[in-house]
C-alpha positions in Angstrom: 125.6 129.2 146.3 127.6 125.8 145.8 129.2 124.8 142.4 129.5 121.7 140.7 129.8 119.0 141.8 128.1 119.9 144.9 125.6 122.1 143.9 122.9 123.8 146.4 122.0 122.5 149.7 119.1 120.6 150.4 116.1 122.4 151.8 116.1 120.3 155.0 119.6 121.0 155.6 119.3 124.9 154.9 118.1 126.6 158.0 116.8 129.8 155.8 114.5 127.1 153.9 111.2 125.6 154.7 109.7 122.8 152.7 106.3 123.2 151.4 105.9 119.4 151.9 106.9 117.4 154.5 103.9 114.8 155.1 101.3 112.8 153.2 98.4 114.6 154.8 99.5 118.0 153.3 96.7 120.0 151.2 98.2 119.5 148.0 98.9 116.1 148.5 95.2 114.6 149.5 93.9 117.4 146.8 96.0 115.0 144.0 94.9 112.1 145.5 91.3 113.1 146.1 91.4 114.0 142.4 92.7 110.5 141.6 89.9 108.8 143.6 87.5 111.3 141.8 88.3 110.1 138.4 88.2 106.7 139.5 84.9 106.8 140.7 83.1 108.9 138.1 84.5 106.6 135.4 83.9 103.3 137.2 80.2 104.8 138.0 79.5 105.8 134.1 80.7 102.2 133.1 78.6 100.4 135.6 75.6 102.5 134.6 76.2 101.8 130.6 76.4 97.8 131.7 73.4 98.2 133.4 71.7 99.6 130.5 72.8 97.2 128.2 71.7 94.6 130.2 68.0 95.8 130.8 68.0 97.2 126.9 70.1 95.0 124.8 71.1 96.6 121.6 72.5 94.5 118.8 74.2 95.9 115.9 72.9 96.1 112.7 74.7 94.0 109.9 74.7 94.7 106.4 76.6 92.7 104.0 76.6 93.4 100.3 77.9 91.2 97.3 79.7 92.6 94.3 77.7 92.9 91.2 78.6 90.2 89.0 79.5 91.0 85.3 77.0 90.4 82.7 78.7 88.9 79.5 77.5 88.0 76.6 76.6 84.5 75.6 78.7 82.8 72.9 77.8 80.9 69.8 74.3 80.5 68.1 73.1 81.4 71.5 74.9 84.5 71.9 73.9 85.6 68.3 69.8 85.5 69.2 70.2 87.3 72.5 71.6 91.1 72.6 74.7 91.8 70.9 77.1 94.3 72.4 76.1 93.5 76.1 78.3 95.9 78.6 79.6 95.0 81.6 77.7 96.1 84.7 78.8 99.6 85.8 80.4 100.3 89.0 82.0 97.0 90.3 82.6 96.9 93.9 84.0 94.2 96.1 81.8 92.9 98.8 81.6 94.6 101.6 80.3 93.6 105.2 79.8 96.3 108.0 78.7 96.1 111.4 77.1 99.1 112.7 76.2 99.9 116.2 74.6 103.3 117.1 75.6 105.7 120.4 74.3 108.3 121.9 75.8 111.0 124.2 75.1 112.1 127.6 75.9 114.9 130.0 77.4 112.4 132.6 79.5 110.9 129.9 80.7 113.5 128.4 81.6 115.3 131.9 83.4 111.8 132.2 85.1 112.2 128.6 86.4 115.8 129.7 87.6 114.6 133.1 89.9 112.1 131.3 91.4 114.8 129.0 91.7 116.7 132.3 93.7 113.9 133.6 96.2 113.6 130.2 97.0 117.6 131.2 97.3 117.0 134.5 100.0 114.5 134.4 102.3 117.0 132.4 101.3 119.8 135.3 102.3 117.5 138.0 105.7 116.7 135.9 106.6 120.5 136.2 105.9 120.9 140.1 108.6 117.8 140.4 111.1 119.1 137.9 110.8 122.3 139.3 111.1 120.9 142.6 114.5 119.0 141.4 116.1 122.0 139.6 115.3 124.8 142.0 118.2 127.3 142.6 120.5 124.9 140.3 123.3 126.5 139.7 124.7 127.2 135.9 128.1 128.6 135.7 129.4 127.5 132.2 130.3 124.3 130.5 132.5 123.2 133.4 129.3 124.0 136.0 125.8 122.5 134.5 122.7 122.4 136.4 122.2 118.7 137.9 119.9 119.4 140.6 118.5 121.9 143.2 117.5 122.2 146.4 114.3 120.4 146.7 112.3 123.2 148.5 109.0 121.2 147.6 109.6 117.8 148.9 112.8 118.7 151.0 115.1 115.6 149.8 116.2 113.6 146.6 114.8 110.6 148.2 111.1 111.9 148.5 111.5 113.5 145.1 112.7 110.2 143.7 109.4 108.4 145.0 106.7 111.0 143.8 108.5 111.0 140.6 108.5 107.4 139.9 105.0 107.2 141.3 103.4 109.6 138.9 105.9 108.5 135.9 104.5 104.8 136.2 100.8 106.0 136.7 101.3 108.5 133.4 102.8 105.7 131.7 99.8 103.5 132.1 97.7 106.2 131.3 99.2 107.3 127.9 99.8 104.0 126.7 96.4 102.9 127.4 95.4 106.2 125.7 97.2 105.6 122.5 96.0 102.0 122.2 92.3 102.9 122.5 92.8 106.4 120.8 89.8 105.7 118.5 87.1 104.3 121.1 88.3 106.1 124.2 85.6 108.9 123.4 83.2 106.2 122.6 83.6 104.5 125.9 81.7 107.2 127.2 78.6 106.9 125.2 75.5 104.9 125.5 74.5 102.6 123.0 71.4 103.0 121.5 69.2 101.7 118.1 69.9 103.6 115.4 66.8 105.2 115.3 68.0 107.2 118.1 71.8 107.6 117.8 73.9 110.5 117.3 76.9 108.4 116.5 77.8 104.9 114.7 80.7 102.7 115.3 81.3 101.1 112.0 83.1 98.3 111.7 84.1 96.6 107.9 85.9 93.1 107.7 89.1 93.5 106.2 89.9 91.7 103.0 93.1 89.6 103.0 95.5 90.4 99.6 97.9 88.0 99.1 100.6 90.3 96.8 102.9 87.0 95.9 101.9 83.4 95.7 105.3 82.3 96.2 106.0 83.3 99.2 109.2 82.3 101.7 107.9 79.5 104.2 108.6 82.3 106.9 105.8 84.4 105.4 103.0 81.3 105.8 104.3 81.0 109.3 103.9 84.3 110.3 100.2 84.4 108.1 99.5 81.0 110.4 100.8 83.0 113.7 98.3 85.9 112.8 95.4 84.2 112.2 95.8 82.4 115.4 96.0 85.4 117.2 93.5 87.4 115.3 90.8 85.2 113.2 89.9 86.3 109.8 86.4 86.6 111.0 87.8 89.6 113.1 90.2 91.4 111.5 88.8 94.5 110.2 89.2 98.7 110.7 86.3 100.8 112.1 85.5 104.4 112.1 83.5 106.4 114.3 81.1 108.7 112.4 78.7 111.4 112.9 74.8 110.3 111.4 73.7 113.5 110.1 70.3 114.0 108.4 68.9 115.7 105.0 66.5 118.5 104.7 63.2 116.5 104.6 64.9 114.6 107.6 66.3 111.4 105.9 69.4 110.0 108.3 72.3 108.7 107.2 76.4 108.6 107.8 79.6 108.6 105.7 81.7 105.7 106.0 84.7 105.7 103.4 83.5 108.4 101.3 80.2 106.4 100.7 76.6 107.5 102.4 75.0 104.9 104.1 71.0 105.3 104.8 69.8 104.9 108.1 66.4 104.1 108.1 65.1 102.9 111.4 66.9 99.9 112.5 67.8 99.2 108.6 71.1 100.4 106.6 71.4 100.5 103.2 74.2 102.0 100.5 72.4 105.0 98.9 72.9 103.7 95.5 71.0 104.2 92.4 71.1 101.2 89.5 70.7 103.6 86.3 71.1 100.6 84.2 73.6 97.6 83.1 73.4 97.6 79.5 73.8 100.1 76.8 70.3 100.0 75.3 68.6 100.7 79.3 70.4 104.2 79.1 68.5 105.1 75.7 64.9 104.4 77.3 64.8 108.0 78.6 65.3 109.9 76.2 63.9 113.3 77.4 65.6 112.9 80.2 65.0 113.1 84.3 62.1 115.0 85.4 62.8 117.4 87.9 60.9 115.9 90.7 63.0 112.4 89.7 66.4 114.7 89.9 64.9 115.9 93.4 64.5 112.5 94.7 67.6 111.3 93.6 69.7 113.9 94.9 67.9 113.7 98.7 69.0 110.2 98.3 72.6 110.0 97.3 73.4 113.5 98.2 75.0 116.3 96.0 77.7 115.5 93.6 81.2 116.3 95.8 83.7 114.7 97.4 83.1 115.3 101.2 86.3 116.2 102.5 86.8 119.1 104.9 90.6 119.7 106.5 90.2 118.4 110.1 90.4 120.6 113.0 94.2 122.1 114.1 93.4 120.3 117.6 93.0 116.8 115.7 96.1 117.2 113.4 97.9 117.9 116.4 96.4 114.8 118.8 96.9 112.3 115.8 100.5 113.3 115.3 101.3 113.8 118.9 99.6 110.5 120.5 101.7 108.0 118.9 103.6 105.1 120.1 106.4 106.7 119.4 105.7 110.0 120.7 104.4 109.0 124.1 107.8 106.6 123.8 109.9 109.7 123.5 107.6 112.0 126.4 108.3 109.5 128.8 111.6 108.9 128.0 112.7 112.6 128.1 110.8 113.5 131.0 113.2 110.5 132.9 115.9 112.2 131.4 115.2 115.6 132.6 114.2 114.3 136.2 118.0 112.1 136.0 119.8 115.7 135.7 120.3 115.5 131.7 118.4 118.7 131.5 119.8 120.2 128.4 120.2 117.2 126.6 116.7 116.3 127.2 115.6 119.9 126.3 117.7 120.0 123.2 116.1 116.7 121.9 112.9 117.6 122.7 112.9 120.9 120.8 114.1 118.7 117.9 110.6 116.6 118.3 108.5 119.6 118.5 110.3 121.0 115.5 109.6 118.0 113.6 106.4 117.3 114.8 105.5 121.3 114.0 106.5 120.5 110.2 104.6 117.4 109.9 101.6 119.1 111.2 101.8 121.5 108.5 102.5 120.0 105.5 99.8 117.3 106.6 97.6 120.4 107.1 98.7 122.3 103.9 98.1 118.9 102.3 94.4 118.6 103.5 93.8 122.2 102.5 95.2 121.8 98.7 92.8 118.4 98.4 89.8 120.8 99.9 90.5 123.5 97.4 90.4 121.1 94.7 86.8 119.3 95.7 85.6 122.8 95.6 86.5 123.5 92.1 82.8 124.4 90.6 81.5 123.9 86.8 78.4 124.4 85.7 76.6 121.6 83.6 74.2 121.2 80.5 71.8 118.6 81.3 68.9 117.2 80.1 65.9 117.8 82.4 62.0 117.4 81.3 63.2 117.0 77.7 65.0 120.4 77.6 68.5 121.4 77.9 69.2 123.4 80.9 72.3 124.6 83.2 72.7 123.6 86.4 75.7 123.3 88.9 77.4 120.6 88.6 77.3 119.4 92.0 73.5 119.0 91.5 74.1 116.0 88.7 72.7 112.6 90.0 73.0 109.2 88.7 71.0 108.8 85.6 71.7 112.6 84.4 72.0 113.1 80.3 74.8 115.6 80.1 76.4 117.9 76.9 79.9 117.4 77.1 81.7 120.5 76.7 85.3 120.8 74.9 87.8 121.7 77.4 85.5 120.8 80.0 86.4 120.0 83.3 84.4 116.8 83.9 82.8 116.7 87.4 81.9 113.2 87.5 81.9 109.7 85.6 80.2 109.7 81.8 79.2 106.9 79.7 79.1 108.1 76.0 76.0 107.5 74.5 76.1 109.8 71.1 78.7 112.0 70.0 80.6 112.9 66.5 
């Protein structure tokens, strides 16, 4: 075995070594090429089918615009003296919201294509392992003055062929991973079929962003950047999106949760699940007997349980969200290049540091999520006036309009308006 800097003999120069792949028509190479062609074929076929279905049965997004409620202020002067005294502001003032919702449904073909794409992301790593194993096979490690720089290339025979294969795989994987990160939130939806909301299993929800000017006296450079940003992306196109599951209640009412709010789906119509219980203080004194059992049941079905809809995300999602970022993809492609370019130990050390840092981040993130989940699951009872009599119910069953008796040293389960006290 040769020592640094000569290393082992290449396989083509060693009579005792048989090169595994000597030509492009080798079965292993043909298998890889066939797999690439298969992935391209099935993905393109699904997209063509999707475009054909969209042209045959066009699906228009559902637009929802809700203006922010305006506060009702008391009139002034003599007119105000003759009108409502002590008039309050409207409750729950919110910003105007504009939502654009498109329904999608799954198909066996689409789910198969998505699984193939996920498998392709893993297959690039498998190809890297094969290439690097060929690069460092029988690499001589003897100490600090005899490091491992290259092997005998027993798979491809020579450094030149190994390099061609590596850079082909490297550039293809760079494009693949970069595209996946760019459209990380949309990739799965690419392989779903648009459909009316009445038939949809998931909803693509786009919300317009509201620009907030934090400083009116900004530098001229800030105005230039804002103008340039508005040219690239007009204000009407600036927004954020989320893909959410469409769920059903026990009675079959369809809805989805967007930014913590329930949005009802009634056929092709959508609306926020809100119950206006009153705008003035006098409105709350009109029902001294409280809600009836039927009213509370209907309102519970409409707005859902009185709890924060938060659950810790799956471990796999935490790993993907942490690792599938531009920074980590950049690190992956750079470290793979260093591995192949004879920086084996340096690249291995840096990889360990990145994996350790990512593991700590994932652990901290999940620990925080479980802490929040424990807080949201705290249970308490409440005394509620139902049908003219006080009864004790679980606080998660409270609905807008309930009259509740507040206890001392009590964990308040929702927002209250005090009507009577001492």
